[in-house]
C-alpha positions as CSV (number, residue, x, y, z in Angstrom):
1,M,0.0,0.0,0.0
2,L,2.6,2.7,1.1
3,Y,6.2,2.4,-0.1
4,V,8.8,4.7,1.0
5,N,12.1,4.4,-0.9
6,N,15.4,6.3,-0.1
7,L,13.7,9.3,1.4
8,H,16.0,12.3,2.4
9,T,14.7,15.4,4.2
10,W,16.6,18.5,5.4
11,H,15.6,21.0,8.0
12,S,18.0,23.8,7.0
13,W,21.5,22.5,7.6
14,N,20.3,19.3,9.4
15,H,20.0,16.1,7.4
16,A,16.9,14.8,9.2
17,L,16.2,11.6,7.0
18,K,19.0,10.0,5.5
19,G,17.7,7.5,3.0
20,I,14.7,6.0,4.7
21,T,13.2,2.9,3.1
22,F,10.2,0.9,4.3
23,H,6.8,-0.2,3.5
24,V,3.3,-0.4,5.2
25,P,1.1,-3.4,3.8
26,P,-2.7,-2.9,3.7
27,G,-4.6,-3.6,6.9
28,S,-1.6,-3.6,9.1
29,I,0.0,-1.7,12.0
30,V,3.5,-0.8,11.3
31,A,5.5,1.0,14.2
32,I,8.4,3.2,14.1
33,V,10.3,3.5,17.5
34,G,13.3,5.5,18.5
35,A,14.6,8.1,20.8
36,N,13.9,11.8,20.6
37,G,15.7,13.2,17.7
38,A,15.7,10.1,15.7
39,G,13.6,11.7,13.0
40,K,10.3,9.9,13.6
41,S,8.0,13.1,13.6
42,T,10.1,14.5,10.6
43,L,9.4,11.2,8.7
44,L,5.5,11.4,9.3
45,G,5.6,15.3,8.5
46,T,7.3,14.5,5.3
47,L,4.8,11.7,4.4
48,A,2.1,14.2,5.2
49,G,3.3,16.8,2.9
50,V,4.3,19.3,5.9
51,Y,8.1,18.9,5.0
52,R,9.5,18.8,1.5
53,F,11.9,15.8,0.8
54,S,15.0,16.4,-1.3
55,Q,15.4,12.9,-2.6
56,G,13.6,9.6,-2.7
57,E,9.9,8.6,-3.5
58,I,6.8,8.0,-1.7
59,T,4.2,5.6,-3.4
60,L,0.7,5.2,-2.2
61,D,-1.3,2.4,-3.9
62,G,0.9,2.9,-7.1
63,E,0.6,6.6,-7.0
64,I,3.9,8.4,-6.7
65,S,3.8,11.6,-4.6
66,K,6.2,14.4,-5.7
67,N,6.1,16.9,-2.7
68,M,2.5,17.6,-2.8
69,P,1.0,20.1,-0.4
70,P,-0.8,18.7,2.8
71,E,-4.2,19.2,1.3
72,K,-3.5,17.2,-1.6
73,V,-1.8,14.4,0.4
74,V,-5.0,14.1,2.4
75,R,-7.1,13.8,-0.7
76,Q,-4.6,11.1,-1.9
77,G,-5.4,9.2,1.2
78,I,-2.8,9.9,3.8
79,C,-3.9,11.5,7.1
80,L,-1.6,12.7,10.0
81,V,-2.8,12.7,13.6
82,P,0.0,14.9,15.0
83,E,2.1,14.8,18.1
84,G,0.5,16.8,20.9
85,R,-3.0,16.4,19.2
86,Q,-3.1,20.0,18.0
87,I,-6.9,20.3,18.3
88,F,-8.7,23.7,17.9
89,E,-9.4,24.5,21.4
90,S,-11.8,27.3,21.0
91,L,-14.0,25.4,18.6
92,T,-16.6,22.8,19.7
93,V,-15.8,19.0,19.7
94,E,-18.2,18.5,16.8
95,D,-16.4,21.2,14.7
96,N,-13.2,19.7,15.3
97,I,-14.5,16.3,14.2
98,I,-16.1,17.9,11.1
99,L,-12.8,19.7,10.2
100,G,-11.3,16.3,9.4
101,A,-13.6,16.1,6.5
102,Y,-12.9,19.8,5.3
103,H,-11.9,18.6,1.8
104,R,-15.4,16.9,1.4
105,W,-17.6,19.4,3.2
106,G,-18.6,21.6,0.2
107,K,-20.2,18.7,-1.7
108,N,-21.1,16.4,0.9
109,H,-21.9,18.2,4.1
110,N,-25.0,16.2,5.0
111,S,-23.1,12.9,4.6
112,V,-20.2,14.3,6.6
113,R,-22.5,15.2,9.5
114,E,-23.7,11.5,9.4
115,E,-20.2,10.3,9.5
116,V,-19.8,12.3,12.9
117,Q,-22.0,9.6,14.5
118,K,-19.7,6.8,13.3
119,V,-16.8,8.6,15.1
120,L,-19.0,8.8,18.2
121,E,-19.6,5.0,18.0
122,I,-15.9,4.5,18.2
123,F,-15.4,7.2,20.9
124,P,-18.6,7.4,22.8
125,A,-17.1,9.4,25.6
126,L,-17.3,12.3,23.1
127,A,-21.0,12.2,22.5
128,P,-22.2,14.3,25.5
129,R,-19.3,16.9,24.9
130,L,-20.1,17.6,21.3
131,K,-21.1,21.2,21.9
132,D,-18.4,21.8,24.6
133,H,-15.3,23.7,23.6
134,A,-12.5,21.2,22.8
135,G,-10.0,22.9,25.1
136,G,-12.1,21.8,28.1
137,L,-11.5,18.1,27.4
138,S,-8.9,16.0,29.3
139,G,-5.8,14.9,27.6
140,G,-7.1,11.4,26.9
141,M,-10.4,12.8,25.3
142,Q,-8.3,15.2,23.2
143,Q,-6.4,12.3,21.9
144,M,-9.7,10.4,20.9
145,L,-10.9,13.7,19.4
146,A,-7.6,14.0,17.3
147,I,-7.9,10.3,16.0
148,G,-11.6,10.8,15.4
149,R,-10.9,14.1,13.4
150,G,-8.4,12.0,11.4
151,L,-10.9,9.1,10.6
152,M,-13.2,11.7,9.1
153,A,-10.6,12.1,6.2
154,K,-11.3,8.5,5.3
155,P,-7.6,7.8,5.1
156,K,-6.0,4.9,3.2
157,V,-3.2,5.2,5.7
158,M,-3.5,6.9,9.1
159,L,-0.2,8.5,10.5
160,L,-0.1,8.4,14.4
161,D,2.4,10.5,15.9
162,E,3.1,9.7,19.6
163,P,-0.5,9.1,20.6
164,S,0.6,8.2,24.2
165,L,2.3,11.4,24.8
166,G,1.4,13.0,28.2
167,L,-1.2,10.3,29.1
168,A,-1.7,8.2,32.2
169,P,-0.9,4.5,31.8
170,L,-4.6,3.5,31.8
171,L,-5.5,5.9,29.1
172,V,-2.5,4.8,27.2
173,K,-3.9,1.2,27.3
174,E,-7.4,2.5,26.2
175,I,-6.0,4.5,23.2
176,F,-3.9,1.5,22.0
177,S,-6.9,-0.8,22.4
178,T,-8.7,1.6,20.1
179,I,-5.9,1.4,17.7
180,L,-6.2,-2.3,17.5
181,D,-10.0,-2.0,16.9
182,L,-9.3,0.4,14.0
183,K,-7.2,-2.1,12.3
184,K,-9.7,-4.9,12.9
185,N,-12.1,-2.3,11.0
186,G,-9.8,-2.1,8.0
187,T,-7.7,1.0,8.9
188,T,-4.1,0.9,7.9
189,I,-1.9,2.5,10.5
190,L,1.7,3.9,10.6
191,L,2.4,4.5,14.3
192,V,5.4,6.6,15.6
193,E,6.0,6.0,19.3
194,Q,8.6,6.6,22.0
195,N,6.8,4.0,24.2
196,A,8.2,1.0,22.6
197,R,6.6,-1.5,24.8
198,A,3.2,-0.3,23.9
199,A,3.9,0.0,20.2
200,M,5.2,-3.5,20.1
201,E,2.1,-4.9,21.7
202,V,0.0,-3.7,18.7
203,A,2.3,-3.6,15.8
204,D,2.6,-6.3,13.0
205,W,6.0,-5.0,12.2
206,V,8.5,-2.6,13.7
207,Y,11.3,-0.3,12.4
208,V,13.7,1.1,14.8
209,M,15.1,4.8,13.8
210,D,18.3,6.3,15.1
211,H,19.7,9.7,13.8
212,G,17.6,9.7,10.5
213,N,18.3,6.0,9.7
214,I,16.4,2.8,10.0
215,V,18.8,0.6,12.0
216,L,16.8,-2.3,12.8
217,E,13.5,-4.0,11.7
218,G,11.5,-7.2,12.4
219,N,8.3,-8.4,14.0
220,P,7.7,-7.5,17.6
221,T,8.5,-10.9,19.0
222,E,11.9,-11.1,17.4
223,L,12.8,-7.4,18.3
224,K,11.9,-8.0,21.9
225,K,14.6,-10.5,22.3
226,D,17.2,-8.3,20.8
227,L,19.5,-7.0,23.5
228,R,20.1,-3.8,21.7
229,V,16.5,-2.9,21.6
230,Q,15.9,-4.1,25.2
231,Q,18.8,-1.9,26.4
232,A,17.8,1.2,24.3
233,Y,14.0,1.1,24.3
234,L,12.5,-1.5,26.6
235,G,14.2,-0.4,29.8
236,R,16.1,-2.3,32.5
237,G,12.9,-3.8,34.0
238,Y,12.3,-5.6,30.8
239,I,15.8,-7.0,30.6
240,Q,15.4,-8.4,34.1
241,E,11.9,-10.0,33.1
242,A,13.5,-11.5,30.0
243,I,16.3,-12.9,32.0
244,A,13.9,-14.3,34.6
245,D,11.9,-16.0,31.7
């Protein structure tokens, strides 16, 4: 479905992505993990058209992207749920959801309003808050809202950037349970996460990034056994558990 080949992106003098190559099969969850500064968010921003790439190729369903602006990328079928949620706090919850379908609103505003109900079926906690300002929601509900807004774009591939950021452990578990449900309903997901443990619990395939490069890849079961991954991303406690097993 989504193929990325030899992708290079610069931020001024900083060579942020240094020849990234990977693919995301349809109906899968692919996770990209790594430390701060590895280039994970830059990668998603490049795929979403926020940043221009200087070299390489992005292909979605056989259609090659050549540095299209974000609005055209959304129409092509790639939607970014950004780090930090970035909802519109002064707008209502309902308006935030509808904004996810801004590119279809003019011709299909009646059907767009009907699709809001489908988002509420996935995130029923949002239903009683539809007319409230989004800024008054808790962090977990704001993350639900951000994902719901992304679903309104009807993406072929949803890009999730650090969905666990700033959330309590119970909310992280809830969000990742929802991510699994989205996959079961046919949504293809590229997930960027610093929380490697959580990402590996839901992913079908994992890439490890470091300083703008992909340095490891594999299925989660294999990578959990890799001492380098354990030391760098899974924590001392995980290593001790693995030894005990």
